N, C-alpha and C positions, 0 to 999 in steps of 0.2 A: 493366628486366629485360633480361638477356642470356641467350639460349638457344643453347648451342653444339651444332653439328653436327660431330662429330669426323671427321677424314679417313677413318679406317678403318671408320666406320659407313656410308659411302656405298656405293651399288651399284657393283660393279666387274666388268667383262668384258674379256677379252683375246681378240680374234679373230685374233691374228697380225698383220694389217695395221693394226689399230686397238686401242689400249689406252685404255679409257674409264672414267671415274668419274662416277656420277650422284648429284648432291646431292638430286634430287627424282625421284619416280616417272617412268619413261621407258621406252618399249618393253616389254621383257620384265621390267623391274624395277619392283616395286611396294612402296611403304612407306606405309602408311595415315597415318603421322604427318607425312610429307613428300610431299604431292602438289602443294602450292603454298605460297607465302608472299606474301600480298596479291596483287599483279599478277604476281609472278615465278612462272613455270610450269616452266621447264627451266633447269638449270645443269649442263652437262657439261664435264668437263675431258678433252679428247681429245688423244692422241698418235697421229699417223698416219705410217706408214712412208713412206720415199722412193718417189715414183711412184704411191702408192696414194691412195684417197679415196672419196668418196661419188658414185656415178653420178647421172644426172639423176633427180630425184624432185620431188614437189610439196608445196606448203604453201598454206594459206589462213588468213585471219583470225588472224594472229600477228605480233607485232613481234619480229624476230630480230636480236640484236646479237652479233657475233663479235669477239673480242679475241685477236689473235695474239701469243703469247708468244715462240715460237721458230720459225725457218724461214720458209717462204713458202707462202701459200695462193693457189691459182688458182681464181677464181670466174667462173662463166658462168651466165647466166639467160635466161629467155624474154622479158625486157624488152630484150635486146640488150646487156646489160652484160657486159664481159669485163675482168678485171683481175687483178693479182697483188699481194697484200698481204704485206708482210714484218713482222718483229717490230716491235711498236708500232702496227701497222695496226688500225683499228677500222672495222667496217662495220655499217650498219643497213639491214635489208631489211624492208619492210612487205609482208606476203604478201597482205593484203586479199582481194579477190575470187578470187585464185588465181594462183600462179606455179609454174614449174618451174625448178630450178637444179641445178648440180653444184659440188662442192668437192673439189679434189685438192691433194695435196702437190706443189708445183711443182718441188721439188728432186729430182735423181736420186740424191743420196747423203746427204741430211740429213733427220732427222725433223722433222715439223711438230707443234707443240703450240699448242693454242688453247682458249679458253673459248667454248662455245656457249651463248648466253643467250636465252631466250624469255620475252617478256612478253605477257600477254593484252591485246588492244587496247582502247582507249576505246570504239570502235564497230566493228561488223562491216561488211563489204562496201565498204571504202574502195578507192580506186585503188592498185594496187601501186606501190612506189617503192623506190629504192636510193640510198644515200649512203656515202661512205667518207672517212676521214681518216687521216693518218699522225701519230702523236704521239711525238716524240722523248723518250728517257729523261730528258733534262735538264728537260723541261717538267713531268715528274711527280715529280722528285726533291725530297723534303722538303716536299711540299705535296699537297693534294687537288686534282687537276686535273679540271675538269669536261669530260667527253667526249660525253655524250648528255643532252639535255633537251628538253622540249616547245618547239617553235618554234625549235629550234637555230639559232644564228648565231655569227659570229666564231669559226669553227673548231670549233663544237660541233654534233654530229649531232642532227637532229630525231627525235622519236618520238611516236607517236600514243597516248600514255598519260601519266598524271601520275607520271612516273618521272624521276629525275635520276641519272646514273651518273658516279662519280668514279673516278679511278685514281691510285695513288701508288706511289712507289719510295722506300724508306727505307734508310739505312745502319744498321749495328748500333748500337743505343742512341739512334738518332734518333727524334723524336716529331712527331706532328701532333695537333691538337685538332679534334674534330668535335662539332658541336652539333646534336642531332636536334630539329627543331621539334615543338612540341606537336601531338599527334594524328596524327603520321606515324610510319612504321616504316622500318627499314633492314635490309639484309642485307650483311654484310661477308664477302668470300671471299679467303682467303689463297692467292695464286697461287704464291709462292715464299717460302722462308725461314720465319720464325716471328715472331709478334707477341704483345704483351700489350695486351689491350683492357680498359681500366680495371684490374680486378684478376683478369682471366681470361686464361689463356695459350692461344694458338692455334698449332697446328703447321701446316706446309705442307699444303694441301688442306682444312683445316678451314674451316667457315663459322660465322656467328653471326647470329641475329636480334636486333635491338635494338628495344626498346619502352620509351618513357618514361624514357630514360636521361639526357636533358638533355645536359650537356656531358661528353664522355668523351675521355680521352687514349689515343692509339694509339702504341705504342712498339715498335720493331723489336728482337726478341731476337737476330736475325742479319740480315744483308742480306735485305731483303724487298720483295715487290711484292704489292699487293692491289687489289681493286676493291670499291667500295661502291655499293649501289643504295638510294637514298632514294625512298620512294613514299607515296602517300596510302593 
């Protein structure tokens, strides 16, 4: 089964400095049909104006993955981490017992676009932690590139949940094949361009929940970039 979440069905708010789309209930947006998908709790597509961002705020008991699509993200947190991630950058922050952090557009003249992704953790009260990687476009081109997985190693970020995250970049007409293991589910999010997932068309910003699909072909209708979350 493939259940499509159309781009235009998402929650949308434009605050001037922040233009955001919510695939799941978040903040002032509530959709009783989309509060979570398995362990996936938040999936926000954020565009942040130059020099703007989220001031210091707190989180706890959440696994937070940020995927930078365009621009530069400046991150600072109460663990002493300070860094700037550019397009292709991915970070994993385990909030655990509690952290504070800030996220700003590091550029004075370019927009920042990112996917903000939250997963419910395997257990509560763990020690907070942070990791980041830079993934070049060529590493994702024409393949499913693993970027986050439990016990992460060899350039893959760790996560405290049974979730594996893949990223891919496809040229128009190019395809990859994905096989969903029995008993697991997956969520695919189109970040750019358009895709055909099996016999289903997905526009930019659309998402899809996959259940019991087995082997499925993913083909780019136009130059495309997407992320896929496989989970128990």
